[in-house]
C-alpha positions in Angstrom: 29.9 135.3 161.5 27.6 135.4 164.5 26.5 138.6 166.3 28.7 138.0 169.4 31.8 137.6 167.3 30.9 140.7 165.3 30.4 142.7 168.4 33.8 141.5 169.7 35.4 142.6 166.5 33.8 146.1 166.7 35.0 146.4 170.3 38.5 145.4 169.4 38.5 148.0 166.6 37.2 150.7 168.9 40.0 150.0 171.3 42.6 150.3 168.5 41.1 153.6 167.4 41.1 154.9 170.9 44.7 153.9 171.5 45.8 155.5 168.2 44.0 158.7 169.2 45.5 158.7 172.7 49.0 158.3 171.2 48.5 161.2 168.7 47.4 163.5 171.4 49.8 162.5 174.1 52.5 164.7 175.6 54.9 161.8 175.4 54.6 161.8 171.6 55.2 165.5 171.4 58.2 165.3 173.7 59.6 162.3 171.8 59.3 164.0 168.4 60.8 167.3 169.8 63.8 165.5 171.3 64.4 163.5 168.1 64.1 166.7 166.0 66.5 168.5 168.2 69.1 165.8 168.1 68.9 165.4 164.3 68.9 169.2 163.8 71.9 169.6 166.1 73.8 166.9 164.2 72.9 168.4 160.9 74.0 171.9 161.9 77.2 170.5 163.4 78.0 168.6 160.1 77.5 171.8 158.1 79.6 173.6 160.7 77.2 176.4 161.5 77.7 178.7 164.5 75.4 178.4 167.5 74.7 174.7 167.0 72.2 174.1 169.8 70.4 177.4 169.2 70.0 176.5 165.6 68.7 173.1 166.5 66.3 174.7 169.0 64.6 176.7 166.2 63.7 173.5 164.4 62.3 172.0 167.6 60.3 175.1 168.3 58.8 174.9 164.8 57.9 171.3 165.4 56.1 172.1 168.7 54.2 175.0 167.2 53.1 173.0 164.2 52.1 170.0 166.3 50.0 172.2 168.5 48.3 173.9 165.5 47.4 170.6 163.7 44.2 170.0 165.7 42.8 173.3 164.5 43.8 172.5 160.9 42.4 169.0 161.2 39.0 170.3 162.5 38.9 172.9 159.6 39.7 170.2 157.1 37.1 167.8 158.3 34.5 170.5 158.5 35.2 171.7 154.9 35.6 168.2 153.5 32.6 166.4 155.1 30.1 169.1 156.0 28.0 169.0 152.8 
């Protein structure tokens, strides 16, 4: 493999990594996951015939949002403790 091809492979990999990172931190991802969680939670609560279906489903969605927003702090802590030696 020549240097030019190797550099192009590295650039392509970097673009994939940047795209993955952009997706993981995007508001679109958070909203999509929240909506999906809300729909599935509402359906589940409806199937088990609980009262206050939408309010019950909203609690799961709020939990998802809170946990999604706290993950960057947990990730930083984990990386620091795992690789800082």
